Structure formats: structure tokens, C-alpha cells
C-alpha positions as CSV (number, residue, x, y, z in Angstrom):
1,M,0.0,0.0,0.0
2,K,1.3,3.4,-0.9
3,F,1.0,6.0,1.8
4,F,2.5,8.9,0.0
5,S,2.3,9.8,-3.6
6,E,5.2,11.2,-5.6
7,N,3.3,14.3,-6.8
8,I,4.9,14.4,-10.3
9,E,4.6,17.9,-11.6
10,D,7.2,18.0,-14.3
11,L,9.9,16.0,-16.2
12,R,12.6,16.6,-13.5
13,T,10.3,15.2,-10.8
14,L,9.5,12.2,-13.0
15,Y,13.2,11.7,-13.7
16,I,14.0,11.7,-10.0
17,A,11.1,9.4,-9.2
18,N,12.4,6.9,-11.8
19,L,16.0,7.2,-10.6
20,K,14.7,6.2,-7.2
21,K,13.0,3.1,-8.8
22,A,16.2,2.3,-10.7
23,L,18.2,2.4,-7.5
24,D,15.7,-0.1,-5.9
25,M,15.9,-2.2,-9.1
26,E,19.7,-2.5,-8.9
27,Q,19.6,-3.3,-5.2
28,K,17.2,-6.1,-5.8
29,I,19.2,-7.5,-8.8
30,T,22.4,-7.3,-6.7
31,K,20.6,-9.4,-4.0
32,A,19.2,-11.9,-6.5
33,L,22.3,-12.6,-8.7
34,P,24.2,-14.7,-6.1
35,T,21.4,-17.2,-6.0
36,M,21.4,-17.3,-9.8
37,I,25.1,-17.9,-9.8
38,E,24.7,-20.7,-7.3
39,K,21.9,-22.4,-9.2
40,A,23.4,-22.2,-12.7
41,T,25.0,-25.5,-13.7
42,D,26.4,-24.3,-17.1
43,P,29.8,-22.8,-16.4
44,Q,29.5,-20.1,-19.0
45,L,26.2,-19.0,-17.6
46,A,27.5,-18.9,-14.0
47,S,30.5,-16.9,-15.2
48,A,28.2,-14.5,-17.1
49,F,26.0,-14.0,-13.9
50,N,29.2,-13.5,-11.8
51,N,30.5,-10.8,-14.3
52,H,27.1,-9.1,-14.4
53,L,27.0,-9.0,-10.6
54,T,30.1,-6.9,-10.7
55,E,28.6,-4.7,-13.4
56,T,25.4,-4.4,-11.4
57,Q,27.3,-3.3,-8.3
58,G,28.8,-0.6,-10.5
59,H,25.4,0.4,-11.8
60,L,24.1,0.6,-8.2
61,A,26.9,3.1,-7.3
62,K,26.4,5.1,-10.5
63,V,22.6,5.5,-10.0
64,E,23.1,6.4,-6.4
65,T,25.5,9.1,-7.4
66,L,23.2,10.4,-10.1
67,L,20.3,10.5,-7.6
68,R,22.3,12.3,-5.0
69,D,23.4,14.9,-7.6
70,V,19.8,15.8,-8.6
71,N,18.0,15.1,-5.2
72,N,19.8,17.4,-2.7
73,G,22.2,14.7,-1.7
74,Q,19.4,12.2,-1.0
75,A,19.6,8.7,-2.4
76,D,16.4,7.2,-1.2
77,T,14.6,4.5,-3.2
78,S,11.0,4.0,-4.4
79,T,9.8,0.4,-4.9
80,C,10.2,-0.8,-8.5
81,K,7.2,-3.1,-8.7
82,A,8.2,-4.5,-12.1
83,I,11.6,-5.8,-10.8
84,S,10.0,-7.1,-7.7
85,A,7.6,-9.2,-9.8
86,L,10.3,-10.4,-12.1
87,V,12.6,-11.5,-9.2
88,S,9.7,-13.3,-7.5
89,E,8.8,-15.1,-10.8
90,A,12.4,-16.1,-11.3
91,E,12.6,-17.5,-7.7
92,D,9.5,-19.6,-8.3
93,N,10.8,-20.9,-11.6
94,I,14.1,-21.9,-10.1
95,K,12.3,-23.9,-7.4
96,D,10.0,-25.5,-10.0
97,A,12.8,-26.6,-12.4
98,A,14.1,-29.9,-11.1
99,D,16.2,-30.8,-14.1
100,T,19.4,-28.8,-14.2
101,T,19.3,-28.1,-18.0
102,I,15.7,-26.8,-17.6
103,R,16.8,-24.8,-14.6
104,D,19.6,-23.2,-16.7
105,I,17.1,-22.3,-19.4
106,T,14.8,-20.8,-16.8
107,L,17.6,-18.8,-15.3
108,I,18.5,-17.4,-18.8
109,A,14.8,-16.6,-19.5
110,S,14.4,-14.9,-16.2
111,A,17.6,-12.9,-16.5
112,Q,16.7,-11.8,-20.0
113,Q,13.3,-10.5,-18.8
114,V,15.2,-8.5,-16.2
115,E,17.7,-7.2,-18.8
116,H,14.8,-6.1,-21.1
117,H,13.2,-4.2,-18.3
118,E,16.6,-2.6,-17.4
119,I,17.1,-1.7,-21.1
120,A,13.7,0.1,-21.1
121,V,14.4,1.9,-17.8
122,Y,17.9,3.1,-18.8
123,G,16.9,4.1,-22.3
124,T,14.1,6.2,-20.9
125,L,16.2,7.7,-18.1
126,R,19.0,8.6,-20.6
127,T,16.5,10.4,-22.9
128,W,15.0,12.3,-20.0
129,A,18.5,13.3,-18.8
130,E,19.3,14.6,-22.3
131,L,16.0,16.6,-22.4
132,L,16.8,18.1,-18.9
133,G,20.3,19.1,-20.1
134,E,21.9,16.6,-17.7
135,D,24.6,15.6,-20.3
136,D,27.0,13.9,-17.9
137,A,24.1,11.9,-16.4
138,A,22.9,11.0,-19.9
139,D,26.4,9.7,-20.7
140,I,26.5,7.6,-17.5
141,L,23.0,6.2,-18.2
142,D,24.0,5.4,-21.8
143,S,27.1,3.5,-20.5
144,I,24.8,1.5,-18.2
145,L,22.4,0.9,-21.1
146,D,25.2,-0.4,-23.3
147,E,26.3,-2.9,-20.5
148,E,22.7,-4.1,-20.1
149,K,22.4,-4.7,-23.9
150,N,25.7,-6.6,-23.9
151,A,24.5,-8.7,-21.0
152,D,21.4,-9.6,-22.9
153,E,23.3,-10.5,-26.1
154,L,25.6,-12.7,-24.1
155,L,22.6,-14.5,-22.5
156,T,21.2,-15.0,-26.0
157,S,24.4,-16.7,-27.2
158,I,24.6,-18.9,-24.1
159,A,20.9,-19.8,-24.5
160,D,21.6,-21.1,-28.0
161,G,23.7,-23.9,-26.6
162,V,21.7,-24.5,-23.5
163,N,18.4,-24.6,-25.3
164,T,19.8,-27.1,-27.9
165,A,21.0,-29.3,-25.0
166,A,17.6,-29.2,-23.4
167,A,15.8,-30.0,-26.6
168,N,18.1,-33.0,-27.2
169,T,17.4,-34.2,-23.7
170,V,13.7,-34.0,-24.3
171,T,14.1,-35.8,-27.7
172,A,16.1,-38.6,-26.0
173,V,13.5,-39.0,-23.2
174,T,10.6,-39.2,-25.6
175,T,12.4,-41.5,-28.0
176,N,13.3,-43.9,-25.1
177,A,9.8,-43.9,-23.7
């Protein structure tokens, strides 16, 4: 339940409100990634998650700095409901996938859903920063956006092999049945 509303009056207020949500998003992802690393059985996938954890910690620090710069030194958060739902869904899927190959596919799918959300968030924030004349912030947000896109592309390349392995497992099981 929301007790206080953000009272969005202009683009700057909207920008700050969404930076607060981005900070919450990065905090939640930083908390979720260690479990994803632990549950991944594909070494390339675990490595990708581990590398992205380091990047995410950097994103967290950058967003916090951006927020302090435009919010009178304050870096408070506002709940990002979308990332909360995506993380909850990922947790459920990890629990439900007993087969390790299927779990890896589930991890990739969940991670890509998060990446796509982050790409949308950072693309929007970058555009708003540009419109507000926050050129340094726009550059920082653009660099985060590039890292998120790269993470998504890496997950896609890993998925190609993992999905094929899972499909071959299913084919072998149904052929032997």
C-alpha cells in the first residue's frame, strides 16, 4: 500500500522518481544474482552472472551518485514493482525446475526478462536526462544501457547452446519412452 504519492509535476520530478526506482531495481538485482550464480550449472552461464553481478554493483553506485546529484544529496529509493515481480517469478521458476538443464534455461529466460526491463528503464532515463540538459548523467546512463544490452546479447548466445542441449534431452527421453 502506498501511503505517500510522488506528486509528479514536471519532467525533472518524473526523472528523479524513476531514478529512485532504478536504485531499488539495482539493489534487488544485486541481491538476486548470487542465488542465480549458485543455481546455474552451465559454467559459461555462471560466469556471465558473476560478471554481471560486478557490473550491477557498479550500476548501483552510479545510479546512487546520479540520484544524490539531482536530489539534494538524498539517495532514497522507491519500490520498483516490475523488478519485484520479475525477481519473484524467477525465484518460483528456479524452485520448480528440477532438471538442471531446464533450470539453466529458466535462469536465462528470467535474466533476459530483467535485462529487457533494465534496457527500457535506462533508455528512458537517458532520454530524459538529455532533455533536462543533464549531459553527464545521460552519458553515464548510456554506458549502463550499453552494458545491459551486452549482457542480454551474451545471455542469448549462451541460450543457443543450453536450449539445444535441453531440446536434445527431451528428444532422447521421448524416444526412449
